[in-house]
Backbone as a printed PyTorch tensor [residue, N CA C, xyz], in Angstrom:
tensor([[[  5.5880,  72.1490, -84.3420],
         [  5.4800,  71.0570, -83.3210],
         [  4.2590,  70.9940, -82.5180]],

        [[  3.7250,  72.0810, -82.2980],
         [  2.4310,  72.2080, -81.6170],
         [  1.2450,  71.7480, -82.5650]],

        [[  1.3520,  71.9270, -83.7970],
         [  0.3400,  71.4330, -84.7730],
         [  0.3290,  69.8950, -84.7520]],

        [[  1.5600,  69.3310, -84.7170],
         [  1.7080,  67.8910, -84.7390],
         [  1.2040,  67.2460, -83.5280]],

        [[  1.3310,  67.9170, -82.4670],
         [  0.7080,  67.3920, -81.2550],
         [ -0.8500,  67.4350, -81.1800]],

        [[ -1.4100,  68.6110, -81.7540],
         [ -2.7890,  68.7490, -81.9060],
         [ -3.3410,  67.6350, -82.9960]],

        [[ -2.5920,  67.3390, -83.9350],
         [ -3.0490,  66.3670, -84.9620],
         [ -3.0350,  65.0130, -84.3340]],

        [[ -2.0180,  64.6480, -83.4940],
         [ -1.9860,  63.5300, -82.7070],
         [ -3.1680,  63.3710, -81.7960]],

        [[ -3.5600,  64.4490, -81.1130],
         [ -4.6140,  64.4100, -80.1900],
         [ -5.9360,  64.2330, -80.8540]],

        [[ -6.0530,  64.8240, -82.1220],
         [ -7.2080,  64.5970, -82.9020],
         [ -7.3900,  63.1700, -83.3490]],

        [[ -6.3110,  62.6170, -83.8100],
         [ -6.3330,  61.2580, -84.2520],
         [ -6.7630,  60.3210, -83.0930]],

        [[ -6.1130,  60.4620, -81.9630],
         [ -6.3990,  59.8150, -80.7600],
         [ -7.8810,  59.9430, -80.4400]],

        [[ -8.4660,  61.1160, -80.5070],
         [ -9.8520,  61.3240, -80.2430],
         [-10.7880,  60.6070, -81.1810]],

        [[-10.4760,  60.5080, -82.4130],
         [-11.1730,  59.8570, -83.3790],
         [-11.0940,  58.3740, -83.0410]],

        [[-10.0060,  57.7980, -82.6490],
         [ -9.8700,  56.4020, -82.3670],
         [-10.7980,  56.1050, -81.1400]],

        [[-10.6890,  56.9110, -80.2020],
         [-11.5660,  56.6250, -79.1010],
         [-13.0890,  56.6600, -79.5100]],

        [[-13.4130,  57.6050, -80.2320],
         [-14.8510,  57.7080, -80.7090],
         [-15.1700,  56.4420, -81.6550]],

        [[-14.2780,  55.9190, -82.4050],
         [-14.5440,  54.7990, -83.0160],
         [-14.7130,  53.6370, -82.1820]],

        [[-13.9070,  53.4140, -81.2830],
         [-14.0220,  52.3580, -80.1670],
         [-15.3320,  52.3350, -79.5390]],

        [[-15.8930,  53.6600, -79.1260],
         [-17.1770,  53.7390, -78.4020],
         [-18.3500,  53.3960, -79.3990]],

        [[-18.2570,  53.8940, -80.6150],
         [-19.3880,  53.4700, -81.6430],
         [-19.2850,  51.9410, -81.9360]],

        [[-18.0880,  51.2690, -82.0090],
         [-17.9320,  50.0880, -82.2450],
         [-18.6280,  49.1720, -81.0990]],

        [[-18.3630,  49.5290, -79.9430],
         [-18.9660,  48.8270, -78.7640],
         [-20.4080,  48.9150, -78.7310]],

        [[-21.0020,  50.1330, -79.0270],
         [-22.4630,  50.3430, -79.1430],
         [-23.0030,  49.3720, -80.1380]],

        [[-22.5120,  49.4150, -81.3700],
         [-22.9940,  48.5560, -82.4180],
         [-22.9010,  47.0300, -81.9340]],

        [[-21.7800,  46.6170, -81.4410],
         [-21.5260,  45.3230, -80.9930],
         [-22.6220,  44.9720, -79.9110]],

        [[-22.9340,  45.8230, -79.0210],
         [-23.9240,  45.6170, -77.9300],
         [-25.2380,  45.4510, -78.4850]],

        [[-25.6160,  46.2800, -79.5170],
         [-26.9790,  46.0770, -80.0700],
         [-27.0680,  44.6800, -80.9100]],

        [[-26.0210,  44.2710, -81.4350],
         [-25.9860,  43.0350, -82.1110],
         [-26.1870,  41.9400, -81.2300]],

        [[-25.5330,  42.0380, -80.0090],
         [-25.6350,  40.9520, -78.9330],
         [-27.0660,  40.9810, -78.5910]],

        [[-27.7060,  42.1040, -78.4190],
         [-29.1490,  42.1550, -77.9390],
         [-30.0150,  41.4060, -78.9250]],

        [[-29.7150,  41.6250, -80.3320],
         [-30.5750,  40.9840, -81.3050],
         [-30.1750,  39.5000, -81.2240]],

        [[-29.0560,  39.0870, -81.0310],
         [-28.7570,  37.5940, -80.9000],
         [-29.3160,  37.1240, -79.6630]],

        [[-29.3890,  37.9200, -78.6230],
         [-30.1310,  37.3770, -77.3880],
         [-31.6280,  37.0440, -77.7670]],

        [[-32.2670,  37.8580, -78.5490],
         [-33.6430,  37.5430, -78.9720],
         [-33.5600,  36.2330, -79.7340]],

        [[-32.6720,  36.0560, -80.6480],
         [-32.5910,  34.8050, -81.3430],
         [-32.3140,  33.6750, -80.4310]],

        [[-31.4930,  33.7980, -79.5000],
         [-31.2160,  32.7260, -78.4600],
         [-32.5380,  32.4300, -77.6800]],

        [[-33.3470,  33.2770, -77.4400],
         [-34.5370,  33.1260, -76.7870],
         [-35.5350,  32.2720, -77.5680]],

        [[-35.4970,  32.5560, -78.8560],
         [-36.3660,  31.8830, -79.8030],
         [-35.7860,  30.3860, -79.9320]],

        [[-34.5210,  30.2470, -80.0090],
         [-33.8970,  28.9150, -80.1590],
         [-34.3430,  27.9770, -78.8230]],

        [[-34.1830,  28.6570, -77.6910],
         [-34.5990,  28.0110, -76.4810],
         [-35.9770,  27.5670, -76.4470]],

        [[-36.7880,  28.5940, -76.9880],
         [-38.3010,  28.1630, -77.0430],
         [-38.5090,  26.9410, -77.9110]],

        [[-37.9890,  27.1350, -79.1240],
         [-38.0600,  25.9580, -80.1510],
         [-37.4130,  24.6450, -79.5740]],

        [[-36.3860,  24.6850, -78.9420],
         [-35.7380,  23.4930, -78.3330],
         [-36.6790,  22.8800, -77.2110]],

        [[-37.3310,  23.7880, -76.4380],
         [-38.1710,  23.3500, -75.3490],
         [-39.4280,  22.5880, -76.0090]],

        [[-39.9890,  23.2040, -76.9340],
         [-41.1570,  22.5740, -77.6660],
         [-40.6910,  21.1680, -78.2290]],

        [[-39.5550,  21.1070, -78.8680],
         [-38.9060,  19.8960, -79.5030],
         [-38.7800,  18.8330, -78.3100]],

        [[-38.2580,  19.2460, -77.2010],
         [-38.0170,  18.3430, -76.0520],
         [-39.4310,  17.8480, -75.5460]],

        [[-40.3780,  18.6850, -75.3840],
         [-41.7120,  18.2800, -74.9460],
         [-42.2470,  17.1650, -75.9380]],

        [[-42.1900,  17.4720, -77.1740],
         [-42.6510,  16.5520, -78.1990],
         [-41.9410,  15.2680, -78.0510]],

        [[-40.5800,  15.3630, -77.8860],
         [-39.8520,  14.0120, -77.7500],
         [-40.2030,  13.3460, -76.5540]],

        [[-40.4050,  14.0350, -75.4270],
         [-40.8070,  13.4160, -74.1120],
         [-42.1300,  12.6010, -74.4050]],

        [[-43.1370,  13.2890, -75.0540],
         [-44.3570,  12.6050, -75.2770],
         [-44.2410,  11.4140, -76.0530]],

        [[-43.3300,  11.5370, -77.0780],
         [-43.1940,  10.4130, -77.9060],
         [-42.5490,   9.2170, -77.2580]],

        [[-41.6040,   9.4470, -76.3400],
         [-40.9230,   8.5150, -75.5650],
         [-41.9800,   7.8580, -74.5860]],

        [[-42.8260,   8.6870, -74.0730],
         [-43.7720,   8.1650, -73.1410],
         [-44.8040,   7.3140, -73.8160]],

        [[-45.2700,   7.6440, -75.0640],
         [-46.1110,   6.7100, -75.9100],
         [-45.3000,   5.4490, -76.2040]],

        [[-44.0830,   5.4820, -76.5300],
         [-43.3080,   4.2450, -76.9860],
         [-43.2280,   3.3670, -75.6480]],

        [[-42.9710,   3.9320, -74.4020],
         [-43.0110,   3.2050, -73.2760],
         [-44.3280,   2.4650, -72.9470]],

        [[-45.4970,   3.2130, -73.1120],
         [-46.7870,   2.6720, -73.0360],
         [-47.0720,   1.5450, -74.0170]],

        [[-46.6740,   1.7380, -75.1550],
         [-46.7750,   0.6870, -76.2330],
         [-45.9930,  -0.5670, -75.9230]],

        [[-44.7400,  -0.3330, -75.3820],
         [-43.9100,  -1.3820, -74.9670],
         [-44.5090,  -2.2250, -73.8830]],

        [[-45.1200,  -1.5140, -72.9140],
         [-45.8040,  -2.1020, -71.8050],
         [-46.8720,  -3.1020, -72.2150]],

        [[-47.6540,  -2.6050, -73.2810],
         [-48.8220,  -3.3780, -73.7880],
         [-48.3320,  -4.5930, -74.5540]],

        [[-47.1250,  -4.3650, -75.3040],
         [-46.5420,  -5.4950, -76.0480],
         [-46.0410,  -6.5650, -75.0870]],

        [[-45.4560,  -6.1800, -74.0290],
         [-44.9050,  -7.0560, -72.9490],
         [-46.0050,  -7.8390, -72.3980]],

        [[-47.1100,  -7.1010, -72.0320],
         [-48.3560,  -7.8880, -71.4640],
         [-48.8260,  -8.9180, -72.4420]],

        [[-48.9690,  -8.5600, -73.7300],
         [-49.5360,  -9.5160, -74.6620],
         [-48.4190, -10.7780, -74.7980]],

        [[-47.1220, -10.4950, -74.8360],
         [-46.2960, -11.6100, -74.8830],
         [-46.2470, -12.4080, -73.6440]],

        [[-46.4900, -11.8420, -72.4530],
         [-46.6000, -12.7150, -71.2350],
         [-47.8480, -13.5360, -71.3330]],

        [[-49.0250, -12.9100, -71.8010],
         [-50.1510, -13.6160, -72.0250],
         [-50.0540, -14.8000, -72.9910]],

        [[-49.4370, -14.5040, -74.1300],
         [-49.2190, -15.7100, -75.1130],
         [-48.2440, -16.8600, -74.4240]],

        [[-47.2290, -16.4070, -73.6710],
         [-46.3770, -17.3410, -73.0580],
         [-47.1350, -18.2150, -71.9980]],

        [[-48.0590, -17.7360, -71.4220],
         [-48.8750, -18.3780, -70.3370],
         [-49.6020, -19.5280, -71.0130]],

        [[-50.0710, -19.4090, -72.3790],
         [-50.9160, -20.4540, -72.9670],
         [-50.1400, -21.5990, -73.2290]]])
């Protein structure tokens, strides 16, 4: 009976060790994904800056077109 209890305690200790190792590995993977997330944010920021510049250029172009149309309508 005592050997069965020791076996149970050994299995329980192995299970706890497994959970600890699993959490450590999971934490490291999250850290790596955090770096990926930083890269995604950087890329999205660059894309948003490019999009903002593009929209600004379109607005300026639209203003020029509107001015030309107003000029043509005055004639």
